[in-house]
N, C-alpha and C positions, 0 to 999 in steps of 0.2 A: 388598376384593373387587373383581374386575374389572368395568368398565362393561359392561352388557348391550348388545351391538350387534346383537341378532337382528332388530331392526326396520330396521336400516340395511344389514346385510350378509347375504347368502344363501349357504348351503353346499350344493353339489350333490355328494353323495357318489359318484354314479355317474361324472359327468364330472370329479370332483375339482377343482371351481372354487370360488373365493371371490369373489363378485361384489357390488359395491355396488348396492343396489336401493332405498335409502331416501331420506332427506332430503339436503340439500346440506351437511350438517355435515362438516367436515374432522376426521379423527381421526389421531392419531399412529400410526406403525407399532407402537409399543410397546403402545398401547391395543388395536390389532387382535390383536397377538400374545397379549396377556394374556387377551383374551376367548376366543381360540381355545384357549388352555391351560385355561381354565375350562370350556369346552364339552367338550373331549376328556378331561377327568379324570372325567367321569361314568361310572358302571358300564356304562351302555348303550353308551358309546363305546369301551370298553376293547378291543373287537375291531377298531377302526378305527385305522390309522396316523395319527400327528399330522401336520399339514400344514406346520408351521413350526418352525424352531429359532432361537435367539438366540445370537449370538457376543459381542455387546456390547450395551449399552442402546440403541445406534443402528444396529446392523448385524444383519440377519436373513437367513435362507435358507428358501426354499420347498423342501420335500422330499417324498419319497414320491409324486411325480407330481402334486402339487397346483399349481395355477396361479391367477393373478389376471389377468383381462382388462386390457388396456392402458388402456381407458377408465376403469376403476375406480381407477387410480392418481391420478386428479385429486382424490380424496377422502382422500389420505394425505399426511402430512407427518412431519417430525421423525426420519427414519431412512432407511436404504437397504435394498433387497431384491435378492436374486439367486436364481437357480435353482440347485439342487444340482449340475446338470450343467455349470454355468458358461456356458450358452448365452445367458442373458439377465441383465441387470443394470440396476437402477434406482437411481441415485445421488440423494442428497438435497442440495439447495442451499437456503440461506436467506440473505437479504440483511440487512445491518445498516449502521448509519451514519445520518447526518442527510440526509434527502431531503425535498423540498417536498411538501406535502399534495396529493394527487391525481395523483402521478407514476405513470404506467403503465410498469411494468418489463417488458421483453421479453427473451427468451432466444433466441439464434441458435445453431443447430447445423448444421454442414455447409453453411453458406451460406444457410440458410432459417430464418425465424422459427418457433419452436414455437407452435402455436395456443394462445393464452393461455386458461386456464380460471380464472385467479385474478383478484381484484379489484385496484384501484389501491392503491398503497402497497407496503410490504415484502412479500416473498413467502417461503414455506417450502413447497417442492414437490419431488416426485420426478421425475427426468428419466431416460428410458430411454437408456442409453449403450452398451448391448451387445445385439445381436440376431443370432440364428443363429450364436452363438459368435464373432461379429466385432464389434469396437468400432466405433461410429459416429464417424467423423472422429477416430479415435484417442482418443476420450473427451473431446475438447475442446469447450467451449462458451464463448460470450461473453454476459455479462449486461449489458444496457444500460438507462440511464435518460436519455431525451432528450426533454424537453418544451420547446417553444419558450417563451421568456420566462424560463427557468431555465438555469443552467449545466448542462452535460452530464456524464455519468459512465459508465464502462463497466469491466468486469473480465473478463479471460480466466482460465479455470480448467480444470484437468484433472480429470475425474471418473472416470477409468479405474479408480481403486482403490476406488470405491464410497464408503460411509460418508456422514457428515454434513459438509457443506462450507460454510464461511462465505464470503460474497461481500460485501466492503465497497464501498459506494457513497456518494457525497456530492454533493448538488446544493444550489444556493442560488438565490435570486432574481437574475436577471441584469439589473441596472439599465440596461445598454446594449442590451437586447433586449426592449423593451416596445412596439414598434410592432405594430399589428394585422397578422396573418398575410396578410390580403388585400392590404394595402398592400405588404408585403415581396415578395409574389409578383410585383408589378409591376416589381421590380428585375431582371427576367430578361434585360435587355440586358447584364448582367455575364456574362462567359463564362469557362469553366474548361477548359484544355487540358493534358492530361498528355503528358509526353515530356521528355527531357533537353534543356535549353537552356543556353547560356552567356550570362550577363548581367553587365553592369558597373554597379555602383553607386558613384559617386564614382570612386575609383581602384582599387576591388576588383572583379576579374572572377572569377566563380565559376559552377559549374554548379548548376542547380535542376531539380526534377522535375516541377513543375506551374506553369503560368502562368495567373494570374488577370488578365483584362483588365477594368478597373473601369468602362469607358465614361464616364470623367470624373465618376463619382459620388463623393461623400464616403466616406471609409473607414468611417464609422459605418454607412452604408447597406450597404456591401460586407460588413461583418462580420455584419450581421443576415441578409443574403441567404445567406451561407455557412452560417449556423446553420439557416436555413429549409430548405436543400437537404440537410441532414444530420439533420433531426429524425426522430422515430420513424415518421412516415407518409410520408416523402419517396418520390417515384416517380422521382427523377432518378438516372440512372446515372453513377457517378463511378469512373473507373479500373476498369471492369468489374464493379462491384457497385452495388447500390442505395444511395442516400444514407444510409439508416438503419443501414447496416452499415459505411460508410466510416470508417476510423480514421486512416490516414496515407498519405503519398505513396509510402512504401517500407516493406515489412513489417519491415525491419531497424531502423527508427527507433523511438524511444520516442514513443508517440502523445501528443498533447495532449488530456487528458481533457475539459477544460471546453468545448472547441470544436475539432474536428479540423483545421481549416485555420488556426487561430490565435485568439488572445484579443484583447480590447479593453479598455483601462483608461486612465483619465486622458486621454481624447481621442486615444489612440495605439493603433495596431494592432501586435500582436506576432505575426508569422507563425510557423507551425509549420515544422519542418525541411523544407527542399526547396521551400518555397512562394515564388514570385516574383510581385510585383504590379506592374502598369503601368497607365498612362492613368488614374490617380486624379485627383481634383479638385486643382487647383493649390494650394488652401489647405492640403492635406495633405502637401506636399512634404517636411516634416520629421517628420510624425506617424506614423512606423512604424519597425519593426526587423525584419530578416529573418534567417533561418538558412539557409545554403547547404546543398547536398547533403552536403558534407564536414563539416558541423556547425560552421561558422564563423559567428559572429554578425556581421552586416553592418548598419551604420547608414548612413542617407543623409548625403550631404555637407551642408555649410551652404549651403542655397539662400537667396539674398537677393534682395530686390526693388530694382530701379533704377527710379525713377519721376520724372516731371516733372509737377507740378501747375500749376493756374492757366492752362491752355491752353483753347482752344475748338476745336470741330470745324473741320478744314481747316488748322490750324497744322501746319507741318513741324517735326519735332523730331529732333534728333540728339544722342546722348551717345556720346562716343568717348574712348579712352585718349589721353593726351598724352605727348609726349616732346620735351624741349628747348623747352617753351613753346608747342607747336603740336600739332595732331592727329598721332598717330603713324600715318602712312600706310604704314609699312614694318614692320608687325607680322610679316608673312610675306613670303617670296619664292616665286615660282612654280617648281614643278618643270617638267621637260620634258614635252611632250605635251599642253599645254593648247591644243587646236586648235579652230578654228571649228566649231561644230555639236556640240561635246561637251556632255554633260549633267552634267559634274562640274568642279570646280576642285580641282587637286591642288597642295599646297604642299610645300616641301622639308623642313619639320620637323613634328613632331606638333602638332596643333591644341591650343591651351591649354584646360585644363579649365574656365576661366571664360568660354569662348565661349558665347553663347546657343545653345540647342538648335536654333533656327531663326531666320532673319533675312536679312540681306543681306551678301554679301561684295563689297567694292569693289576694283576693279583700275583704278588711275588714275581716270578720270572715268566708268568703266563700273560699273554696279551690278547685281548678279545675286542674285535671291532663291534661298535654299536652304532645304530642308526638314529636313535632318539632316546630321550629320557624324560621322566616325569616323576615328581615326588621323590621317592627313594629307589626307583627302579630304572635300570638301563635296559633297553630292548636291543638285543644283539642283531647284527646283520643277518639277513636271510641265509639260512644254511649254517650259521655259526652257533655252536653250542658249547657248554662247559666241558672241558676235557677230563675233569675230575670233580669229585665232591669236596667242597671246601668247608673248613671248620668255622664255627661261630666266632666272630670277632677277628677273623683273619684280616690283615691290612690290605688296602687297595688304594689306587690313586688314578687320576686322569691327567695326562699331560695336555698342554695347550696346543702343542704341535708334536706329532708323533708319526712321521711319514718318511718316504723316500722322495727326494726331489725329482721333478720331471722338467724343471726349467731353472732359471737363474735365481728365482725367488720362491720361497715357500711361505704361505700365509694362512691364517685362520681368523675367524671372527669370534669374539666373545663379548658377553655383556659385562661392562665395567660396573663393579660393585664398590671396590676399594683398591688401593695400590697393592700390587702383588710383587714380592721379591722372587725373582726367577733365575734359573740357570739355563744357558743355551749351549747345546753340543752339536757339532757337525763332524761326522766321521765317514771315511771311506779309505780303503786300503790304497796307499800311494800318496796320501797327504798326512801331515802330522795332525792328530786329533785336535780339533779346535774346541775350546771351551771358555766361556765367560760366565762368571757367577755374580750374583748380587745386582743384576740389572733389574729395573723396575717397570712393570706394566702399569701405566698410569691412566688417567682419564682420556688421554690421547692415544693410548695403545703402546706398542713397543716395536722398534725396528732395530735389529742387530745385524751388523755386517760381518760375515764370516771371513776369516783369513785362511786361505787354502795354501799353506806352505808345503812344498814337496817333501815327502819323507824319502830321503836319499838312501836310507839304510834298509828299508823294508824290501823283502824279495817278492817280486810279482808272482 
């Protein structure tokens, strides 16, 4: 016998409405249909047209002018309903899979969240996908599970055919995202900019769709911030949508389910397609992998450390490539047009990939600080210009370390291309000049320890 729903649902025979008026108990559409069939089979009801028909155990139609108010659909599950004229359709979705306890699932339709009437955990609800004979957003919805501290999940589904529709979701504890949300909020100096950019990583130049400037933060923090701004309650706008809806840099890409900008595992960031990262902590120079806009996996070059230990503040330190038993002062030759007052130094050949990202370019006895280089051009530090005009083919070179120590160790990062034979010098009045030649910068870098022997003869 059908369950008696008379204390939960009210029939208005004049208005022909079936309205939920009772407790918060959720009933299946089949239970409502079965109750209605039980009600309308009574002799007293034989002169009234039935309000509903069943096409399958999960698909039903309201007929003979009967309707159900939209607000009452919050108390139905387990099937789909439509009106006989095809003007309205409520499709059923239910989630399945392994999700973390307390996960608040939300449904996005036509760019907006449907106001949730369901509790945390898996859902089984009816969603209105057709109104006034027109499908809402072609019947498409996306179901999300995005709780900070867990991996994320979402699923796009077409509900235009009605029926009962399974939505698979899967979330797990994210061991790399356990920092308190208030702390993560403080990482807001990380910036995200959308727009096509051409970037070079090692020897690979590719286009990317979004640039993440890490503001020198470790990638572990960057990852948590990217999850923070895409969590279920994010108010940050990303590529024209709020963060809780953001899925990918380009709608043609396959989105990264667990975290839309990329995942983090084993101390390494794996960027989603089209994501470029820059200005990350130097300790993370090898701890990432990117995917360019054309779906090419790009890995960082072998960045190695060149360092000299055992120094003190004020020591002058030089590490430079050797050739013929001496410093190679002819690594490059100058192109034409290196004129007095210029803010660049232009050489005749492409600058070697193992050249420090910033440092000093030396032309004879002249030393110029540069902030960056590309192709065959060094861009000098702001306010630094050439003190004279240099002749074509004049020799120039760039040391790997060329600085005055401020601590007990001086270091620099370079891209390893091949082994480099180098010379190390440490000088300061009061110590015997330290020099070691023929050392090798290898694929693991170079670490040289200076010997600071007192110069007992020099006059202070």
